[in-house]
N, C-alpha and C positions, 0 to 999 in steps of 0.2 A: 504493500500500500504506500509505504514511504517512497519506494523507488518510482511508483507511478506519479506520486506528487512531485517529486524532483523532475520527472520527465515533463510534466505539464508546465512547470516553471521554465524549464529549458526551452520548450516549444514556444511559450509565450515570449520569452526574450528574443528568440530567433525571429519570430514574426515582427516584433517591434523593430529589430535591427533591419529587417527587410523593408519595412515601411519607411524607416528613416532614410535608408539608401534610396528608395524610390522617390521620396520627397526631395532629397538633395539633388538627385539627377534631374527631376522636373524643374527645380529652382535654377540649377546650373545650365541645363540644356534648353535655354530659352533664346529667342532671337536677340533680346536686349543684352544678354550676357555675351554673345558673340560680338555684337557691335562694340561693347565696352572693351573686350579683350583686343579686338583689332585696333580700336582707338588707342589702346595702351602701346601696341606694337609699333605703330607708325612713327611716333617721335623718337623711338630708339634709333631709327635710321635718319629720318629727315632732320630732326633737331640737331643731332650730332653733325650731320653733313653741313647744315646751315651755320652752326656755331663755329666750326673749324674752317669753313670755306675761305673766307677773306684772308686769314693769316696763311693758310696752306697755299692759296693761289699766289699771294704776293711773295712769300718766303721761298717756296719750292718751285713754282712755275713762272716766276717773274711777271705776273699779270700787271697790266695797267688798266685804266678805265675802259679802254677799247676792247681788250680781251675779255674783261668781265662782262661788258655789254653783250658781246657775241655769245659767251657762255650762257648768260641768262636768257638770251633769245632762243638758243638751242634747247635749253631746259624747258621752255614753254611750247616747243613744237609738239610733243606728245599730247599736251593739253589742247592744242589747236586741233589735233586729229581725234579728239575724244568722241566726236560724232560716230566714228567707226565702231564704237562699242556695240551699237545695235546690230551690226553684222556679225561680230564675235558671238553675240548672244544666240545666234542661230546654231552655234556649235557647242556652247557651254552655258550652264546656268549662271545666274547673277552671283549667287553665293560662292560658287567655285571660282568664278572669274575674279571676285574680290580677293580671295585667298591667293590665287596665282599672281595677281598684281602685287600683293603684299610680299610675296616671295621675290619678285623682281626688284622691288624697292630695296629689300635687304641685301640682295646680291650686288646691285649696283653700288650701294654704299660700302659694302665690305671690300670691294675691289679698288675703291678710289685711292687709298693711300699707296697702292702699289704702282700707280701710274702718275708720277709727279712731273707731268709735262703739259704743255698746252693741249696737244691732240689727245693725250691720255685722259685729261680731265674733261675734255669735251665728250669723249666716248662714254666714260663711266657716268657722267651727268645725264646723258640721254637715256641710258639704261635705267638709272635710278628714277628719273622723271617719268619714264613710261609706266613703271610700276606705281609710282605715287599718284599720277593723274588718273589712271584707270581705277585705282583703288578709291580715290576720292569720288569719282563718278558713281561707282557702285555703292559706296557707303551712303551717299546722298539718296540714291534711288531706294536702297533697301530700308533705310531709316524712315523715309516718307511712306513706304508701303507697310512696314511692320508696326510703326508707332501711331496710335490714334491721334487725331488732330488736336484734341484738347490737352494732350500731354507732350506734343511735339516740341514746343519751344523749350520747356524745361529739360526734356531728354537731350535735345541738341546741346543745351548748356552743360548738362552732366557729361556728355561725350567730350566736350572741350575741356572740362575739369579733369577727366580721367587722362586725356592726352597731355595736359599740362603737368599732372602729377608725374607721368612718365618722363616728361621733359626735365622736370626738376632732378630726377635721378640721373639723367644724362648729364646735365650741367654740373652737378656735384661731382660726378665721376670724372668729367673732363677737367674740372678744376684740380681735383686730386691727382689725376694722371699727369697733367702738365706741370703742376707746381711741386709735387712731392715725389712722384715716381719717374718723372722725366720720360714718359712714354712717347715713342715716335708716332707720327700721324698715322702710319700704316696700321699699327696695332689698335689705335683708337677706332679708326674706321672699321677695321675687321671685327672688333668686339661688338660694337653697336649694331652693325649690319647683320652680323651673325645671329644676334639676339632676335631680330625681326624674322630672319629665316626660320629659326627654331619655332617661334610662335605660329608662323604661317603653316608649317608642316604639322605641328601638333594640333592646331585647330581643325585641320581637315579630318582628323580621326576622333576628336573629342565631341564634335557636334554633329547631329543628324542634318539632313537636308530639309530645311524648313519649307513648308508649302507656300505658294504664292496665292493670295486671295483673289487677285485680278490678273488675268493674262495680259502681259505687256506687249505693246506693238514691237514688231521685229523690223521696223523700217523707220526712216527719219520722219520726225513729226515737227513741223514748223507752222504754228497757227498764228493768224493775225491777232487774235484776241489776247495773246500773251505778249504783245509788243512792248508793253511797259516793263515787264519782267526782263525781257531780252535787253532792253536799253539799260536798265539798272545793272544787269550782269556785265554788260560790255564796259560800262564806266568803272565798275568794281575791278575788272581785270586790268584796265589801263592804270587806275590809281594804285593798285596793289604793287605794281612794279617799282613805284617810288620807295615804298617801304622795304620790299623784299631785296631789291638790288642796291639802292643808293643810300638808304638810311644807315645800314650796317657798314657800307663802304666808307661813309663819312666818318663814322666812329674810328675806323682804323687809319684811314689816310690823313684826315685832318687833325684828329686828337690823339693818335698813336696808341689806341687801345690794343692790349695784348690778348692772346687767346683766353687767358684766365679772366681778364676784364670783360670780354664779350660773353663768356660763360656765366659770369655773375650777373650781367645785365639780363641775359636770357632767363636766369634763375629767378630774378625778381618778376619778370613778365609771367613766367609759368606759375609762380606762387600766387600772384594776384588772380590769375585765371582759376586756380583751384578754389580760391576763396569766393570769387564773385561770379564765375560763369553760370553756375546753376541759378543764382539769384537774378542775374541778368535775363536768363531764359524766362523766369517767372514774371519779371517786370514787363518783358515783351508781351507775354500772354495777357497781362493786365492792361497795359496801355496801348497795345496794338502796334502793328508793323510800321505804320505811317509815322507816328511820333518817334519811335525808336530810330528809324533811319534818318529822320530830320536831325535828331540830336547827334547822331554819328557824323553826319556830313558837316555840320557846323563845327564840331570838335576837330575834324580833320582839316578844315580850312585854317584853323588857328595853329594846328600842329605843323602843317606844311610851311606856313609862313614863318613859324618859329625856326624850322630847319634852315631856311634861307638866310636868316639873320644871326643865328647863334654863333658865338665866339668862345663860349665857356664849355669845357667838357662835361661838367655835371649837369648843366642845363640841357645839353644835347642828350644826355642819358635820360633825363626826366621826359623830354619830348618822345624819345624812343619807347619808353614804358607806356606813356599815354597812347601813342600811336597803336601799339600792340593791344592795349586794353579795348580800344574801339573795335578791334576785329571781332570781338564776341558779339557785338550788335549785328554783325552780318548774318546771324541766325535768322533775323527778320526776313531776309530775302528767301530763305528756304521755307519758312512757315507761310509766307505770302504766296509762294507758288503752290504749296500743298493745298491751300484753301481755294485757289482759283482753278486748279488743274483737274481734268478728267482722270480718274484713277489709272486707266490704261495708257495714259500719256507719260507717266512719271519716268520710267526707265529711259525711253527714247529722248525725252526732253532734258534729262540729266546730262546725257552725252552732248546734245546740241548746245545746251547752255554753257557747258565747259568749253566747247569750241568757240562760242561767241565771246566768252570770258577771255579767251586767249588770242583772239584776233589781234588786238592791240598789243598783247603781251609778247607776241613773236617779233613785232617790228620795233616797239618803243625802246627796249633796252639798248639796242644798237644806236638808235637815234639819240637817246638820252646820254649814252656813253660818249658820243662825239660832242654833244653840248657840254657835258661835264668837263671835258678838257679845257674849255674856254670859260665856262661860268657854272660852277656847281649850284649856285643860288637859283639860277634860272630853271633848273630841273625841278626844284621844289616849288617855285612860283607856278609852274605849269600844273603841278599837283594841286595847288590851291584852286586853280581854275577848274580842274576836273571835279573837285569836291563840290564846288558851287553848282556846276551843271547837274551833278547827282542830287543835290538838295532841291533844285527846281523840279526835277523829275519826281522826287518823292512826294511832292505836293499833290500829285495826281493819284496817289494810292487811296482808295476808299477807307473810311474808318472801319468798316466791316467787309473786307473783300470776300468774294465767293464766286462760284461759277456763274457767269452771266453778269457779274459786277466786278470786272477786273480793274477798271479805272474809274475815276470820278467823272470821266467824260461819257460814261454809259449810264443811262437811267435804269 
């Protein structure tokens, strides 16, 4: 009788453990969990590549503003070709393509330090960028399909926060590696890129293939009623080059920032995102996309003008941090489109919008690089003009956008 009693206790404990395991798997194997894990993996490569780039390019490959402009234009070519994602989706599912792109991002980053030349850096950058841009296209599409509209802004904010937390780890390790361990660039790039590769491969086996609730178009979709979204995305891509290419270059070339200085600057940016990105998402949900974008563009006008005039290193650093913080408000563009889009348009339009975003991005870095040689301030004044145009466009966003009411011009 006692043995039977012990058997019942054992059986009950076994059932409880099985239920706990099933609950844990259900909690872990969710679309949101995969999105968060991929969001953590991306900065391991891209933030490391970005934080080390200016110093690596100047010290090892003897870059000037001209070569940097060419490199950044080449980096944007895969983004310009992102519309091709709809054709790739004829052969592979969105979730699988996102993980494959993540793998290419890590591989391109891991190889960067082994090719310290102009051509070598161009080639590894294109490989890294191909993975990065196709991943970003798929992440935007999957998040808009998997996350309900009422939780989208906050979830996008949390994804930024997760990515920023990963970036903090990267910047701390870069600071330690360069200041205390004297690690060479090749080992830094290899370590961080390899981390992304491991996560991409592991995720393929950890998560099931999640179902799609709406079958996506497998052809290009370009609709007239999305014109305001396209215009805002185009201006975002043009404006973003000022920050991505020349704001960091200004810190190194004009103020002599070292690798550890840049890493600490990125660390501050990432820390603020961890603290505020989720809150910014909730504020966007509360006040709406129109007000959020208007606030962003006014702030960017002030920041770009500040870049043109700044002569003090610490003021330049403050502007850089503010500039980066405004990026979180770009969530508004994603949630604006989610509200006005037909569900079956999301994947195709994600690719098309990335192409539109990168039309200016392919050309402007080279042009700005030539302008930079004569007048760095003029580059930033052009950025101020771009932010003003974006502000005027944002006035056309309805207070409550939806299908059939994409702009204020439609009744």
